[in-house]
N, C-alpha and C positions, 0 to 999 in steps of 0.2 A: 326761438333763436334764429337770427338771420343766417341763412345758409349761404355757403360759398358756391357759386356756379359760374360755368363758362358762359343792390344794393340793392297832434292836431285836434286839436280839439274840434268838436263838431261845429263850433261857431267860428273857428279860426279861418283865415283866408290865406291861400298861397299868394305870395307877392308876385305881382306882374313883373317878370324879369326884364321886359323891354322898357319899363318906365323909370328905371334907376331911382328907387324910392329915396326920399330925402334923408331917411335914417341911416343910409350907408355911411360907414366910417371912412370909405375911400372916395376920392373925387371921381365922379362919373365923367365929368367933362375932360379931365386929364386922361383917364383911361381911354376914352373914345379918340382923343387926339393922338395918343401914343399908338393905338391900334391903326389909325389912319396912316401914320408914318410907315408902319410895316406893310400895310395894304399897298401903298405906292411902290414899295420895293418889290413885293411879291407879284404884283400885276405885270411886271416886266420880265418875269422869269417863267418860262414854259414848264409844264409838267405838274403833276398832282402830288407826288410823294416828297415829303420833307424829312430829312434825317438830321437831328440836332445833337451835337456832342458838346457837353460842358465838362472839361477835364477835372475841375475842382469845384468844391462847394463854395460859391460866392454869391452874395446877394444880388449883384448887378445883373449877371446873365440869368440867374434863377428867376427873379421877379419880373424880368423882361419877358419871360415865357407867357405871362398872362395876356398882355396886349398882342404879343406875337401870335399866340394860339387863337385869340379872338379874331384877328385879321385873317389868318390862314383858313380857319374853319368856315367863316362867313364867305370865303371865296371857293369853298368846296374842296379844299386841299386836306391831305392827311399828314399827320405828324407822328414821328417816333422820337422821343427824347431820352437821352441817357446822360445823367450827371454822374460820371464814373467815379470821381473823387479818388482815383487811383485804385479802386477796389473792384471794378467791373472790367473784364477783358472783352466784353461783347463788342465794343467799337472796333477793336483791332481784328477780331475774328471776322466780323462782317465785312470789313475792308478787304481782308484776304480772300474771302469767298467771292465777293464781287469782282475782284481782280482776276481770279481764276476763271470765272464765267466769261469775262470779257475776252480773255485769252482763248477760251474755247470757241467763242463766236468768231474770233479772228482767224481760226484755223490752226492755232498753236497746238502742237502735239507734244505733251510731256506727261509724266506719271500723274500729275495733279489733274490736268484737263481730261485725261482719259478716264480716270476714276470718277470725276464729276459727271462726265458724259454717261458712263454706265449707270451711275446712281440715278440720274435724272430719267434715263430710259426705262429703268425698272419701275420707278414710282409713277411715271407717266402712263403706265398700263392701267393704273387705278385712278389717277388724277390727270386728266387731259390738260395740256398747257401748263404743266407743273413748272416748266423751265422759266416761265415769266416771273416766278417768285425770286429768281436770282438776278434780275435786272437791278442795276444800281439806281438808287433814288435820283430823281431828276434834280432835286435841290438838296445840297448838303451844306449844313451850317455848322461852323466851328467857333466856339467861344474863345476869344483871346483877351488879353489884358485891355486892348483898345476898344473891343466891341465884337459883334458877330461878323465873322468872315464868311462871305458867300461869293464864290467864283472870283476869288482874289480881290474882292472889294470889302472894306470894313464899314459896318453900319453901327450906329450908336445903340447903346443899351437904353431902355426906357423904363424907369422905375419910379418916376415921380408920383404915379398913382398910389403907390404903396405907403401906408402909414403904420408903423409898428403899434400894436395894440396889446396891452397887458403882457408884454414880452416876458417879464420876469415870472409871472404866474404861469404863463404858457410853458416856458422852459421847465419850471418845477413840475408841472403836470406831465410833460413828456418824460421826464426822468422817472416819475412814479410809474408811468405805463411801462417803460422799459424794465423796471425792477419787478413790478407786481405781475404783469401779464407775460413777459418774456424771460426775465432773468438773464439778460444778455451778458456774455463775457467778452473781454477785450479781443480775443482772437477770432470771434465769429464775424463772418461776412453777412451783412444785413441789407436787404433791399427795402426802400421806402417808396411806396407808390404815390403818385400825384394825379389828380383829376384836372385836366386842362379845361380851359373855358370852351364850351361847345359852341356850335353855331346857333343862330337865333331860333331855329326850328326845334333844336334839342334842348334849348335853355328854358325849361319849364319850372325849375326850382330857382330859388333866389340867387341872383348873380353874386351878391355879397358873400353867400356861403361858399361858392366856388373860390372866390378871392381869399376868404379865410382859410380855405384848404391849402393854398400856397404857403401861408404862414405856418399852419400846423405841420405840413410836410417838411418844410425847412427846419422848423424847431425839432421835429423828431430826428431828422438826419444829424443836426448839429449836436444834439444831446445824447445821441446813441453811444453807449459804451463800447460797442464793437466797431467794425469797419463798414460804414454805411455808404450806399450809393442810392441814387434816386432814378426812377424811370417812369415814363408816361407815354400814352398813345391815344390816338383818336378813338372814341367809342362809337359803337354802331347803334342805330335805332332798333334794329331787328336782330334776333338770334340767327336768322338765316342769311344775313348779309355776309359778304366776304370780309375777313378781318383785315386790319391795316397791314400793308404788304411787308414792311420791315419786321414788324412784330410776328407775323405769320412765319416768315423765314427763320427768325431767331427761335421761335417755339419749335418748329420742325427740326432744326439742327440740334437743339438741346435735347429733345425727346429721343432722337436717333443716337445721340452721343450716350445717353443713358442705356440704350438698348444694343450697343455695338457688339456685345458678347453673345447676343441671341443668334442661334443658328438658323436664320432665315435669309434668303438671297439678298433682300434689300439691306439688312443690317450687316451682313458680311461685307458687301461692297462699301457700305458706309464706314466700316472699321478701317478699311484701307484708305479711304478718303480722309478720315479723321487723323490718321497717322501722318499723311502727307501734308495736311494743312494745319496740323496741331490743334485740332478742334477740341482736344481735352482741356483747353483753356476755358471752355464753357462749363459752367456748373450751376446748380441751383444754390441759392444763398442758404445760409443756416437758419435764417428767420426772415419772414416777410411781413411788412406793415403796409396796409393798403387803404386807399380812400376811394369810394365809389359814389357817383352822383346818379346820373341817368344813363341807361344804355347797356350794351353788351360788348363782349370781345368780338363777337361774330363767329362764323363757322371756322373750325380748325379742320381743314380737309384731310390732312394726314391721319388724324385721330379718327375722323368720321368714316374714312374709307379703307384704312389699313389697320390702324390701332397699334398700340404699344404693348407687346406681350409681357405677361408676368414671367418671372424667371423660369418657372416650370412649364410655361406655355398653356396652362389650364384656362387662363382668362386673358383679357386684354384691357388696357387702359385707353381712355379717349384723349387724354392730355398728359404732358409730362408733369404738370403741377399736381394732377391727381396721383400720379405714380410717386412723386416726391413726398407728398403729404401723407398718402396712405391712411386716410381717415377711417375711423371705425365703421361709419355708415356706408362706405363704399363696398359693394359686394365683392369686388376683386381683392380686397385686403386679405381675406383669409387664404387666398390662393397665392399671394405674393410672398416669396421667401425673403426678399430683400427688406432691410430696415427702412423706416421713413428717413428722408434726407433733409427735410425742412419742417418748419412750423409757421403758422400764420395767425395774425390778428388784424382785424380790419374794422373800419368805420365808414360812415357816409360823409358827404360834404356838409358836416354840421358846423354851426357857428362856433367861433372861438369861445364865447361865453359858455355855451352848452358843453363843449369839450372839457373845459376847466371844471365846470360845476359837477359833471357826472364822473369825472376821472380823478379829480383832486379830492379824494375821499379816504376814509379809513377802510381799506380793502380787507384787512384782517377781520374787522367787525362784520362787514357784509358777508364774508365767507363763513363766519361762525353762524350767522342767521341762516344762510343758505344750507349749510350742513345739517342744521336742526330740522329745517323744513324737508330737506331731501330724505333724511332718516325716517321721518314721519310718513311721507308720501310713499316711500319704498315698501312700507308694510301694508299698504292698502290693497284690497282686492277690487274695490269699486270706489269711484269718486263721483259724487252727485253735485251738479251745479244748477242753481235756479235763481232767477231774478224776479223782479216785479214787472207787471205789464207796463210797457212804454210804447211810444209811437212806433209802429212797425211790427209789434208783436212782443214776444217774451222769450228770453234765453232760458232754456231748460234742457239739460242733456246729462247723460251718464257716461263716464269714462270707465271702461273695463280694462283692468291691468293684468289679469291672468291669461296666460296662453292655454291652448287646449291640453297641453301636457302638465299643467299645474304650476309651471314656473311663471314668474312675474316679469313684466317689462321693467327696465331699469330707469330710475329717476336720476337725472344728471344735473349738474350745476354749472353756472357761467360766472367764473371769476378767476383770473390768472390761469387761463386754460392753455396757454402756449409756453409754459415754463419748460416743459420737456419735449424732446422730439418724439419720444415713445410715451404713450399714455399709460401711466403706472396702474391706474385703476382698471382699465380695460385689460391690460396684460394679466393682472391678478385674477380677474374674473374668467378670462377666456384662454389665456396662454398665447394670444395673438398680439404681435407687435404692431399696434396701430398708432397713427400720428395724432397731433393735436391742433385745434383751431379755437380762436377766441374772438368774441365780439367786443368792440370797444365803443361805447361803455359796456360793462358787464352788469349782471344782476338778474338772475332768473333761476328757477328750478323747472326743468322741462323734461318731457318724456315722450316716447312714441306710444300712443294708446294701442292696446290690442284691438279695441273697437271703440268707437264713439257713436252714441245713439241719442238723437234729439235735435234741438234747434238752437242756433246761436245767432246773435245780432252783432255784426261788426259795425262799430260806430266811431272809431278813432282814426285808424289809418290802415292801409293795405300795401304790401310790396308787390310790384309787378315789374315793369322796366325801370321804375323809380318808386319812391313812396308817394302814395296818393291819399289825400284827405278823404275821410268818410263823413257822412252826414247823419247826425242823430235823428233828424226829422225824416230821413229816407235811408235807413240803415241797409247794409248788405245782409240779407237774411239767407242763412244756409241751413238746410236739413241734412241729417246724416244718419245712416244706419250701416256702419262699415264704410261704404262709399258715400259720397255727398252729392247734392244737387243745389244749384242756386235757385232760390224761390223768388227773390226780388232784390232790387237795389238800384243805385244810380246807373243810368244807361251807359255813361262813359266808363264806369268801373266794370260793369258786366261785360261790355264789349272788349275792354282791354284784357280781362281775364280770359275770355274766349280766344282772343288773338294769341296770348301767351301759350295757352294750351294747344292751339293748332300748331304753332311753331315747334313746341316741345314734342308733340306727337310726330311731326314730320321728321324731326331729328332722329327719333326712335326708328322710324321706318327706313331712313337712310342708312343707319347703322345695320339694320336687319338686312337690307338689300345688298350692302357691300360686305356683309359678314365680318365686320370689324370688331365685333364682340361675340362671345358664344351665344347660341340661340337661347340657352336657358336664362341668360342675363336679360335679353330682350323680352322674353316671356314674363320674367319677374317684373320688369318696369312697366309693361303693359297692364299686368294684373293690378299693380298698385296705383295706376294712373289717376283714378278718381277717389283715392283714399284720403283719410285724414292722417297727416304725418306727425303732428305734434300737438300736445296740450301743455301749456306753461303758465306758471305763476310768477309775476314780476316782483323784483325785490330791491332794486337800486333806490336808496332813500333820497337821492338828490336829483333823479331824473324828473323832468317836467315836460308837459306837452309842447311839441314843436312840429316841424314839417317832416321829421324823419322817423321811419319805423324803427330803426336800430336803437333809437333813444326811447321811443314810446313803448316798445315792447319790454323795457326794463323798469318802467315806472312802478314803484312799489304800490301794491293793492290793486293793480290792474292784472288782466290775464291776456293771453293770446293763443290762437289756434292756427295751425298751418295746414293748408291743402297740399296734397301731393306727397313728396318724399319725406320719410321719417329719419330718425337718428339711429336706427338699427338696420343692419345690412339687408335683412329680409323684407324691408319696407321701402327699398329704393325705387325711385322713378326719375323722370327727367326734369322736374321742376319742384320748387318749394315756395309757396306763397303764404306769408304770414298775415294774419288779421288781428288787430288789437281791439279788445273789448273793454269799455269803460265800466269796470266793476262797481265803483262807488255810485256812478249815475244810475246804473241798473240795479243797485242794491243787491248784488249777488251774495248768495249764501253757498259756501262750498263745504260739503260734508264727506269725510272719508270713512269707509267701512273697513274696520280692522278686526279680524277674528270675530265677525258678527256684531261688533259694537260700533255705533255711529258716533263719530267725533267731529266737532266743528273745526274747520280750518280757516274759513272766512265768514264773517258775520256782517251782513248789510254792507258789503263792499270794503271791509277792513279785515286784514289778516289778524288772527288771534292765536296763531301758532308761532 
């Protein structure tokens, strides 16, 4: 299962994103022309940071964000967008905070500036130059009926690049997702994420898929039964890069707002600042839908160096979204007395056709199959997986399900997982109120192995900073016996995996150095760093091979394994890397041992349960 973190057939080829392939449903020439229009405007404006506010959901400003973001990102600028639709108070709060900071720098003394000064001074002891976060963005863009307003000048919207595609089917699919994955009600505030067009260096996945993402995000917001708004920000190529400035300020304020009743000096002064600036207008949405392509949020310094305490202060969170989601696999969850505040479902920058194909399905039927397989797997003590010899070796491994105390690891399912804020199954099993997360599309039975021993050949796709195609002629070969090691594989993939692990390890060391989490939590994550976190059997009947792991790890009759973090709290670490295995090509047999009896689950790459 694709994990939430701070997002191919062996003969398939990733599309060259700089070549604008002829199959694109959108006009490349028109998009380039419209991006050039915004490039000419932005080239005359100094500064890197751009804040865009669109007060209502409207196609003209919304779809203009594609050429606008293409232009800005190719110029090295950062963007934060909020399509408030009347449901997000973030723009007003940010404006008030920026105004207060400007007064502070001017020497104005009032209760607001004095509180902000004290808050900044306390945080700056842990985060040098923290006050730079409060500087107003150099470029502020406001959508009006006439066009984008920038520094009192109005510029045209550019949407000729966009051509509606299967709009009716897309809207029907989005309505199904809201019903089956989220069960949204009319009173709920819902955030819809959008992946902006990245710069040329970051654009390694098909450009058309990013453009389809605009249509999907708009359709999700338009069909949402609740009170939806849309947000987006510039992604980072590295986990260790600084996050986009406006997003980082917003995240820090939101986290501290959630923590203002905690009796620590920073949160005490923030409580006073919150009252003076009415920061209680900030809140997590009741549900979140997200789209991710390539890249990361970047470092969240407040969480990394200070952390957000659980109510009883036994543990600390690294981000406010972690605190709000309170997922079962977070070690902090059992120490957090407060209930989950939100729930999340997310996808990648998948094409519209694939989104419709994999989500416009009979969810009830898929759930019945998943429950049957889950019940079967949950009884197993051992699961054996073995394929035929292929180029690169042979997949053969054993999954051990029993813990030393005799209890079993839990088998979970993926379908409609964000219906409740509190996971009813986890609460029934443990008495702990944990939150919920869903992959879109769904369709898998997955578990955290107690131990996995043997060898497997990844030959479809792997998730790193994006989804990367694997090669059947040169598969990624992994050996494991509890911990794992990479035996061989494509140099690009092996190097990217090493880079991701180096960055993830450095994040652990930074948390340890700054004591932003309890030492026991850091030790746990270090212990699990080279472990196998997941074994899963894919079950979506409509998922087909494509560029994206989140789809390929759902293809019925395939399987996937994840390196790193698992889905139970005692197996947490700082990364989760999924690898999909083509079970039909490798003719995998899967056998479960239940009470000493061996029962076939998959035969020659086809599920028989």
